C-alpha positions in Angstrom: 104.7 41.5 139.2 105.1 44.8 141.1 104.3 48.2 139.7 107.0 50.8 139.2 106.5 54.5 138.8 108.5 55.2 135.6 109.1 58.8 134.5 110.1 58.8 130.8 112.1 61.8 129.9 111.7 62.7 126.2 113.5 64.8 123.8 114.0 65.3 120.1 116.4 62.5 119.8 117.8 61.7 116.3 115.7 64.3 114.6 116.9 66.3 111.6 117.9 70.0 112.2 114.8 71.0 110.4 112.6 68.9 112.7 114.4 70.2 115.7 113.8 73.8 114.6 110.1 73.1 114.1 109.9 71.5 117.6 111.7 74.4 119.2 109.4 76.9 117.5 106.4 75.1 118.8 107.7 74.8 122.4 108.0 71.0 122.1 111.7 70.6 122.5 111.5 69.0 126.0 108.8 66.7 127.4 108.3 64.2 130.3 105.6 61.7 131.1 105.0 59.6 134.3 103.4 56.2 134.0 102.8 53.3 136.4 104.1 50.1 134.8 104.4 46.5 135.9 107.8 45.1 135.0 110.1 42.6 136.7 112.4 44.0 139.4 115.4 42.9 137.3 114.2 45.0 134.3 113.3 47.8 136.6 116.8 47.7 138.1 118.3 47.9 134.7 116.1 50.8 133.7 117.0 52.6 137.0 120.6 52.7 135.8 119.7 55.2 133.1 119.0 58.1 135.4 119.4 60.5 132.5 116.6 58.6 130.7 114.1 57.6 133.4 113.3 58.0 137.1 112.0 54.7 138.6 110.5 54.0 142.0 108.5 50.9 143.2 104.9 51.6 144.3 103.7 48.1 145.2 101.7 45.2 143.8 98.7 47.3 142.9 97.8 50.9 142.1 95.8 53.4 144.1 92.8 55.1 142.5 94.9 58.3 142.1 97.8 56.4 140.5 95.4 54.7 138.2 93.9 58.0 137.1 97.4 59.4 136.6 98.3 56.3 134.5 95.3 56.7 132.3 95.7 60.5 132.0 95.9 61.6 128.4 99.5 62.2 127.3 100.6 64.6 124.6 102.9 61.9 123.2 103.4 58.2 123.2 104.0 56.0 126.2 104.3 52.2 127.1 100.7 51.3 127.9 100.5 47.5 128.9 102.6 45.0 130.8 103.2 43.0 127.6 104.1 46.1 125.7 107.8 45.3 125.7 108.7 41.8 124.7 110.4 39.5 122.3 108.7 38.4 119.1 111.3 35.9 117.9 114.5 37.8 117.7 112.7 41.2 117.3 111.8 43.5 120.1 108.3 44.9 119.7 106.5 47.8 121.2 102.9 49.0 121.3 102.5 52.7 120.7 99.5 54.6 121.9 98.6 58.1 121.0 96.0 59.3 123.6 95.5 62.7 121.9 94.2 61.2 118.7 92.9 57.8 120.0 95.2 55.8 117.7 97.6 52.9 118.4 100.0 50.6 116.6 101.6 47.4 117.6 104.5 45.9 115.8 108.3 45.6 115.6 110.5 48.6 115.8 111.5 48.2 112.2 108.0 49.0 111.3 108.1 52.3 113.2 108.1 54.5 110.1 105.1 52.6 108.8 103.3 53.4 112.1 104.0 57.1 111.6 102.7 57.0 108.1 99.5 55.3 109.3 99.1 58.0 112.0 99.6 60.7 109.4 97.0 59.2 107.1 94.5 58.9 109.9 95.0 62.5 111.0 94.8 63.9 107.5 92.2 66.7 107.3 91.5 66.7 111.0 94.2 69.0 112.3 95.3 72.6 111.6 98.7 72.8 109.9 100.6 73.7 113.0 99.0 70.8 114.9 99.8 68.4 112.1 103.5 69.5 112.3 103.4 69.1 116.1 101.9 65.6 116.0 104.3 64.3 113.4 107.4 65.6 115.1 106.2 64.2 118.5 105.7 60.9 116.8 109.1 60.9 115.2 110.7 61.9 118.4 108.9 59.3 120.6 109.6 56.4 118.1 113.3 57.2 118.0 113.3 57.6 121.8 111.7 54.1 122.4 114.0 52.5 119.9 117.0 53.8 121.9 115.5 52.8 125.2 114.6 49.3 124.2 118.0 48.7 122.6 119.6 49.8 125.8 117.4 47.6 128.0 118.0 44.6 125.8 121.7 45.1 126.0 121.5 45.4 129.8 119.3 42.3 130.3 121.7 40.1 128.3 124.9 41.6 129.8 126.9 39.9 132.4 125.8 40.3 136.0 129.3 41.1 137.3 128.6 44.9 137.0 125.6 44.8 139.3 127.4 42.5 141.7 130.4 44.9 141.8 128.1 47.8 142.5 126.4 45.9 145.4 129.8 45.0 147.0 130.9 48.6 147.0 127.6 49.8 148.4 126.8 51.9 145.4 123.6 51.6 143.4 123.1 52.5 139.9 120.5 55.1 140.8 122.8 57.2 142.9 126.2 56.4 141.3 127.7 59.4 139.5 127.4 59.1 135.8 130.6 58.9 133.9 130.1 60.1 130.4 133.3 58.6 129.4 132.5 55.0 130.4 128.7 54.8 130.2 127.2 52.2 127.9 124.3 54.5 127.2 124.1 55.4 123.5 125.7 58.7 122.7 122.4 60.0 121.2 120.7 59.7 124.6 123.3 61.6 126.6 122.4 65.1 127.9 119.0 65.0 126.1 116.6 65.2 129.0 115.3 68.0 131.2 112.5 69.0 133.7 109.0 68.2 132.5 106.4 70.7 131.4 102.7 70.2 131.2 100.4 71.0 128.3 99.7 74.5 129.7 103.4 75.2 129.7 103.6 74.1 126.1 100.9 76.6 125.1 102.7 79.3 127.1 105.9 78.5 125.4 104.1 78.5 122.1 102.7 82.0 122.8 106.1 83.3 123.9 107.7 82.0 120.7 104.9 83.4 118.6 105.3 86.8 120.3 109.0 86.7 119.8 108.6 85.8 116.1 106.1 88.6 115.7 108.4 91.1 117.2 111.2 89.9 115.0 109.0 90.1 112.0 108.0 93.7 112.7 111.6 94.6 113.4 112.6 93.0 110.1 109.7 94.7 108.3 110.6 98.1 109.8 114.3 98.0 108.7 113.5 96.5 105.4 111.1 99.4 104.7 113.8 101.9 105.8 116.3 100.2 103.4 113.8 100.3 100.5 113.0 104.0 101.1 116.7 104.7 101.3 117.4 103.0 98.0 114.4 104.8 96.4 115.5 108.2 97.7 119.2 108.0 97.1 119.5 105.2 94.5 122.1 102.4 94.7 125.1 104.6 94.0 123.9 107.4 96.4 123.2 104.8 99.1 126.6 103.3 98.6 128.3 106.7 98.8 126.3 107.6 101.9 127.3 104.3 103.5 130.9 104.8 102.7 131.0 108.3 104.1 129.2 107.2 107.2 131.7 104.4 107.8 134.6 106.7 107.0 133.2 109.3 109.4 132.8 106.8 112.2 136.2 105.3 111.8 137.8 108.7 111.8 135.9 109.6 114.9 137.2 106.5 116.6 140.7 107.4 115.5 140.3 110.9 117.1 139.3 109.3 120.4 142.3 107.0 120.5 144.3 107.8 123.7 147.4 109.3 122.1 145.5 111.2 119.4 142.8 112.5 121.7 145.2 114.3 124.0 146.9 116.0 121.0 143.6 117.1 119.5 142.4 118.5 122.9 145.7 120.4 123.3 145.3 122.0 119.8 141.7 122.8 120.4 142.5 124.5 123.7 145.3 126.5 122.0 142.8 127.7 119.3 140.2 128.6 121.9 142.8 130.5 124.0 143.8 132.4 120.9 140.1 133.2 120.2 139.6 134.5 123.8 142.6 136.8 123.3 140.7 138.4 120.3 137.2 138.6 121.7 137.7 139.1 125.5 139.4 142.4 126.3 142.6 142.1 128.3 145.2 144.4 129.8 145.3 147.7 131.8 142.3 150.0 131.6 139.8 147.1 131.2 137.2 147.1 134.0 135.3 143.9 134.8 132.0 144.0 136.7 131.4 140.5 138.0 129.0 141.4 140.9 126.4 144.0 141.4 127.8 147.3 142.7 127.1 147.9 146.3 125.6 151.3 145.5 123.8 152.0 142.2 125.6 154.2 139.7 124.4 157.6 138.8 123.0 158.2 135.3 126.1 160.0 134.3 128.3 157.1 135.3 126.2 154.7 133.3 126.3 156.9 130.2 130.0 157.3 130.5 130.5 153.5 130.6 128.1 152.9 127.7 130.1 155.4 125.7 133.3 153.5 126.5 131.7 150.2 125.5 130.5 151.7 122.2 134.0 152.9 121.5 135.6 149.5 121.8 137.6 148.5 118.7 135.5 146.8 116.1 135.0 146.3 112.4 133.6 149.5 111.0 130.1 148.5 109.9 129.2 152.2 109.8 131.7 152.6 106.9 130.0 149.7 105.0 132.8 147.2 105.6 130.6 144.4 107.0 128.7 142.0 104.8 125.1 141.6 106.0 124.9 141.7 109.8 123.7 145.3 110.1 120.6 146.1 108.0 120.6 149.8 108.6 117.9 152.1 107.3 119.6 155.4 108.1 120.1 157.6 111.1 116.7 159.3 110.9 114.9 155.9 111.0 117.0 154.9 113.9 115.9 157.9 115.9 112.3 157.2 115.1 112.7 153.6 116.2 114.3 154.7 119.5 111.3 156.9 120.2 108.9 154.1 119.6 110.9 151.8 121.7 110.9 154.2 124.6 107.2 154.8 124.4 106.4 151.1 124.7 109.4 150.0 126.7 107.3 148.2 129.4 104.8 146.7 127.0 104.2 142.9 126.8 101.9 141.5 124.1 101.1 138.6 126.3 98.7 141.0 128.1 96.6 142.5 125.2 94.1 144.0 127.7 96.9 146.0 129.3 98.7 147.0 126.1 96.0 147.1 123.4 98.1 149.4 121.2 100.8 146.7 120.9 98.3 144.1 120.0 97.0 146.3 117.2 100.4 147.1 115.9 101.4 143.4 115.8 98.3 142.4 113.9 98.9 145.2 111.4 102.5 144.2 110.9 101.3 140.7 110.0 98.6 142.0 107.7 101.0 144.3 105.8 103.5 141.5 105.2 100.8 139.1 104.1 99.6 141.7 101.5 103.2 142.2 100.3 103.4 138.4 99.6 100.0 138.2 97.8 98.3 136.1 100.5 94.8 134.9 99.7 91.8 135.6 101.8 91.8 133.7 105.0 95.6 133.8 105.3 97.2 134.3 108.7 100.5 134.9 110.4 102.5 135.6 113.6 105.5 137.7 114.6 108.6 136.1 116.0 111.9 137.0 117.5 113.8 136.4 114.2 114.2 134.2 111.2 115.3 131.2 113.2 112.2 131.2 115.3 110.0 131.7 112.2 111.6 128.6 110.6 111.3 126.6 113.8 107.6 127.4 114.1 107.0 126.5 110.4 108.6 123.1 111.0 106.7 122.5 114.2 103.4 123.4 112.5 104.1 120.9 109.7 105.1 118.2 112.2 102.0 118.6 114.3 99.8 118.7 111.2 101.2 115.5 109.9 100.8 113.8 113.3 97.2 114.9 113.8 96.0 114.3 110.3 98.1 111.3 109.2 99.5 110.0 112.5 103.1 110.4 111.3 105.4 109.4 114.2 108.7 109.4 112.3 108.6 112.8 110.5 111.0 113.7 107.7 111.5 117.0 105.8 113.3 117.6 102.5 115.3 120.7 102.0 118.2 122.0 99.8 121.6 121.6 101.2 121.9 125.4 100.8 118.9 126.0 103.1 119.4 127.9 106.3 120.9 126.0 109.3 117.7 126.9 111.3 116.0 123.9 109.5 118.7 121.6 110.9 118.1 123.1 114.3 114.4 122.4 114.0 115.2 118.8 113.0 117.3 118.4 116.2 114.8 120.2 118.5 111.6 118.6 117.2 112.9 115.1 116.2 112.4 115.5 112.5 114.7 113.6 110.1 116.3 116.0 107.6 117.1 115.0 104.0 119.5 117.3 102.3 119.3 117.6 98.5 122.2 118.7 96.4 122.2 122.1 94.7 124.6 121.2 91.8 126.6 123.7 89.7 126.2 125.7 87.6 122.8 126.8 88.8 123.2 126.0 92.5 119.5 125.6 92.7 117.9 122.6 94.4 117.6 119.4 92.2 113.9 118.8 91.9 114.0 115.1 90.8 116.0 114.2 93.8 113.4 115.8 96.1 110.7 113.8 94.4 112.5 110.5 94.9 112.9 111.2 98.6 109.2 111.8 99.3 107.5 109.0 101.3 104.7 108.5 103.8 106.8 110.1 106.6 107.5 113.3 104.7 105.9 116.3 106.4 107.5 119.3 104.7 109.3 120.5 101.5 111.5 123.6 101.7 112.8 126.2 99.2 114.8 129.4 99.6 114.2 132.8 98.0 117.0 133.4 98.1 119.5 131.1 99.9 121.7 132.7 102.5 124.9 131.1 101.2 124.7 131.7 97.4 121.9 134.2 97.0 120.1 131.8 94.6 116.3 131.5 94.4 115.3 127.9 94.1 112.8 126.7 91.5 109.8 127.4 93.7 107.4 126.9 90.8 108.5 123.3 90.4 108.5 122.8 94.2 104.9 124.1 94.3 103.7 121.7 91.6 105.4 118.8 93.5 103.9 119.8 96.8 100.4 120.0 95.2 100.8 116.6 93.5 102.0 114.9 96.8 99.6 116.9 99.0 102.5 118.2 101.2 103.2 121.6 102.8 105.8 123.8 101.1 107.7 126.4 103.1 109.5 129.2 101.3 112.3 130.8 103.3 112.3 134.5 102.4 114.0 135.7 105.6 116.9 137.1 103.6 114.9 138.3 100.6 112.3 139.8 103.0 111.5 143.3 101.7 113.5 142.9 98.5 112.1 140.0 96.5 108.5 141.3 96.6 109.7 144.5 94.9 112.3 143.2 92.4 110.0 143.6 89.4 108.8 147.1 90.4 112.4 148.1 90.9 113.3 147.1 87.4 115.1 143.7 88.0 114.3 140.2 86.9 112.5 138.1 89.4 111.1 134.6 89.8 107.8 133.3 91.3 108.1 132.6 95.0 105.0 133.8 97.0 101.4 132.8 97.6 100.5 133.2 94.0 101.9 129.7 93.7 99.1 127.4 94.9 101.5 124.9 96.5 103.2 127.4 98.8 101.7 127.0 102.3 104.0 129.1 104.5 106.6 131.9 104.1 109.1 133.3 106.6 110.1 136.9 106.2 112.4 138.9 108.4 111.3 142.5 109.1 114.7 143.1 110.8 116.7 142.6 107.6 115.7 144.6 104.6 112.6 145.8 106.4 115.1 147.9 108.5 113.3 147.1 111.8 115.3 146.6 115.0 116.9 143.2 115.5 114.5 140.7 117.1 111.5 141.0 114.8 110.4 138.6 112.0 107.1 137.2 110.6 105.8 133.8 109.7 102.9 133.7 107.2 100.4 130.9 106.5 98.1 130.3 103.6 95.3 129.5 106.0 94.5 130.2 109.6 94.1 126.5 110.4 97.8 126.0 109.6 98.8 128.6 112.2 96.9 126.8 114.9 99.3 123.8 114.7 102.1 126.0 116.2 100.0 127.2 119.2 100.6 126.0 122.7 97.6 125.9 125.0 97.1 124.2 128.4 93.9 124.4 130.3 95.0 122.5 133.4 97.7 124.8 134.8 97.2 125.9 138.3 97.9 129.5 137.3 95.0 129.5 134.9 94.5 128.8 131.2 97.8 129.4 129.4 98.2 130.1 125.7 101.0 131.4 123.5 101.3 131.6 119.7 105.1 130.7 119.5 108.0 129.7 121.6 108.3 132.8 123.7 105.8 133.7 126.4 106.6 137.3 127.3 107.8 139.4 124.4 109.1 142.9 124.1 106.3 145.2 122.9 108.9 147.9 122.4 110.3 145.9 119.4 106.9 145.5 117.9 106.4 149.2 118.2 109.7 149.9 116.6 109.0 147.4 113.7 105.6 149.0 113.1 107.2 152.5 113.0 109.8 151.3 110.5 107.2 149.8 108.1 105.0 152.8 108.3 107.9 155.2 107.8 109.4 153.5 104.8 106.2 152.6 102.9 106.1 150.8 99.5 108.0 153.6 97.7 110.7 153.6 100.3 111.3 149.8 100.0 111.2 150.0 96.2 113.9 152.7 96.3 116.0 150.7 98.8 115.6 147.6 96.5 116.8 149.6 93.5 120.0 150.8 95.3 120.8 147.5 97.1 120.2 145.1 94.3 121.7 147.5 91.8 124.9 147.5 93.9 124.9 143.7 94.0 124.6 143.6 90.2 127.5 146.0 89.9 129.7 143.9 92.2 128.7 140.7 90.2 129.7 142.4 87.0 133.0 143.4 88.4 133.8 139.8 89.4 132.7 138.4 86.1 134.3 141.1 83.8 137.2 142.9 85.6 140.4 141.8 83.9 142.2 141.3 87.2 139.3 139.3 88.7 137.6 137.3 86.0 140.6 135.0 85.3 140.8 133.8 89.0 137.3 134.3 90.4 133.9 133.0 89.3 130.4 133.9 90.5 128.3 130.9 91.8 125.1 130.7 89.8 123.0 133.6 88.8 122.0 135.6 91.9 118.9 137.8 91.6 118.8 139.6 94.9 121.4 141.1 97.2 123.9 138.3 97.8 126.8 137.5 95.5 129.0 134.5 96.1 132.3 133.8 94.4 135.0 131.2 94.4 138.3 130.4 92.8 139.9 127.4 91.1 143.4 128.9 90.9 143.7 130.6 94.3 142.9 129.7 97.9 139.7 131.5 98.4 140.1 131.5 102.2 143.5 133.3 101.9 141.6 135.9 99.9 139.1 136.3 102.8 141.9 136.6 105.3 143.7 139.2 103.2 140.4 141.2 102.9 139.9 140.9 106.6 143.4 142.4 107.1 142.2 145.4 105.1 139.2 145.9 107.4 136.5 143.9 105.5 134.3 141.4 107.2 132.9 139.1 104.5 131.2 135.7 104.9 133.3 132.5 104.3 131.4 129.6 102.8 132.1 125.9 102.4 130.9 123.1 100.1 132.1 124.6 97.8 134.7 126.9 99.3 133.6 130.5 98.6 133.0 134.0 99.9 129.8 136.0 99.7 128.9 139.6 100.0 125.5 140.5 101.3 124.9 144.1 100.1 123.3 146.4 102.6 122.6 150.2 102.6 126.0 151.0 104.2 127.9 148.8 101.7 126.3 150.6 98.7 128.4 153.6 99.3 131.6 151.6 100.0 131.2 149.2 97.0 133.9 150.8 94.8 136.4 150.6 97.7 135.5 146.9 98.1 136.2 146.1 94.5 139.5 148.0 94.6 140.7 146.1 97.6 139.5 142.8 96.1 141.6 143.5 93.0 144.7 144.3 95.1 144.3 141.2 97.2 143.8 138.9 94.2 146.9 140.3 92.5 148.9 139.8 95.7 147.7 136.2 96.1 148.4 135.5 92.4 152.0 136.6 92.9 152.4 134.5 96.0 151.0 131.6 94.0 153.6 132.1 91.3 156.4 132.1 93.9 155.1 128.9 95.5 154.9 127.1 92.2 158.4 128.4 91.2 159.8 127.1 94.5 158.2 123.7 93.8 155.8 123.9 96.7 152.7 123.4 94.5 149.7 125.5 93.9 147.3 126.6 96.7 149.8 126.5 99.5 149.1 125.8 103.2 146.7 128.0 105.1 148.1 131.2 106.5 145.2 133.0 108.2 142.5 132.0 110.7 139.7 131.6 108.1 141.9 129.5 105.8 143.0 127.4 108.8 139.5 126.8 110.1 137.7 126.1 106.8 140.7 124.3 105.3 140.7 121.9 108.2 136.9 121.6 108.2 136.9 120.7 104.5 139.6 118.1 104.8 138.2 116.2 107.8 135.8 113.3 107.2 134.6 113.8 110.8 133.8 117.3 111.9 134.0 116.7 115.7 137.1 118.9 116.0 135.3 121.8 114.3 132.4 121.2 116.6 134.7 121.5 119.6 136.1 124.7 118.3 132.7 126.1 117.7 131.7 125.1 121.2 134.8 126.9 122.6 133.7 130.0 120.6 130.3 129.9 122.2 131.8 129.5 125.6 134.0 132.5 125.0 131.0 134.7 124.3 130.0 134.4 128.0 133.4 134.9 129.5 133.4 138.2 131.4 
């Protein structure tokens, strides 16, 4: 009887979905085994028909040594081992199963196949690792079902009529190379399309490793997002998370709507119209306007430059000199301005990056930091830096906290928690430095940050807590004492933004006004930002950032020792800095002194209290306007439930006042400065007139059936009215971008 080389193609035939999944996870979905088997040519010819099942070729009457080794090679599954393996026992086909991996075998009818598997399982009990057990059992199940199908098919072919083979011979077509017609084949359906290219045992382990790696990646992916979801639920609660999800979906859908072809063109058209209108206001037009877009061929004389500077200074503008501008200009008086100009001129070429060249600037900068530290009751060992303004001070505080968390705790996904009324510079820091920002509500009537909400949001990624003293928008001092206790309990840095309070909040008590704890006397406060160019009356471009310890300051330093230009080190974002501004700042602080700042605090905060009382108590104002919270410093914010507050802002603007419009909630604030102190009575009188006029317009609208709070009429009402009504602020972002572009249009 000749030997035939028979390649048995194996697959997970007839297995349950659960078993198939297990096989797939273990890389055992597809297998092949080649054996050399003596069978009659007739049976071999019948087997050869099943090319999807087997590949058969005759090798002769005997086997070579290599073929014998291959035939005895251990096989990861079952195979037909002996010539008498397949045969009839009465009317029952029998098969001998051999498992070369575990050295076990079973001979018996196919009906006893399940008993064979059970025997194999019992013999392997306790000898295999769990995953090997599962592998062995599923291979056994797969092979037994496979052999059952093969033998059933062979039996049917042997007893079938011979006309089919004869017909194939007459047409010159053999079963091996005839195209397989799935529609007419007598092969059992369960065997069709179930076989593929073989893989050895090494491939199986490689597949197992790949699957294991894939499962690990999926596991960590699932763990990461599950953790994020848990932290979200912990921080915001179920209701808050649902609201955030709804707002996010609403914002996304509205953004898609704005990008729709027809809508997008209309939006762009209206944005361009608004930007063009803005350019008409900001960019001077018409005859008599000279534009200098290139360098003059010949330099101007000093008199020519002075004449042009005088012309530029005389351009039409809101009269801040008359006290008609809220904030913006923190003027200390004409005498102080002259002194600052002298200091500026004396150190106009100085650059503190070269302390050996300009030692006087280094000394003045260090003394500025020391004076402000003392003003905020800093402990021994405290340190600080000067910066270009409040925004840079806040940026550096956030950077320091991020670097500290990374170096000490390896935090790679930093988060900071701040009141929603905190300065926008914190949002800028989040964008610049990759810090996730959690905004916490400042609910009415106090408009102070909600401490329990901050506590819930703290997690292992939190790097910084923030409080304001006071906030820019509403002039409210947050509960810094509670924030300090929370920061100490959670071992987190706490930054207090005193940029606006600057040289007022430290002197409130001494000026005779109520105050609240906010400085380094609270053990949890680790850093404070204070603008010297606001109520310190220094020139614009100077601020300070204070740290409880010098080690905290080092986290904001940048040092590189490998630059080809030498060792480079800088304390903040800027490299070169104007020493002239440092000199002017130092001159301002030394000129004012403690008594000067206490006196300024008395007049400025006193004027703010007077304005607050007018809004709360004036018979023409108290019925329509309401003050937000209980401001302690120089800022008073007010809103209205009966009138459109933005229409009031536009009407005041028409009278020459430049106040700050707020949103969330809609409001206006007045930041009292030295110039405003003398113009306060005029402001109150104009506010009374505007409110009465708006009240009358409101009556007319209601009488005409147009409803209360009619449509926006002025620019402020239009901008903030639209911004407040849109779920997606992309249009407002475009308008703001157009405004910034206009600033650089010559």
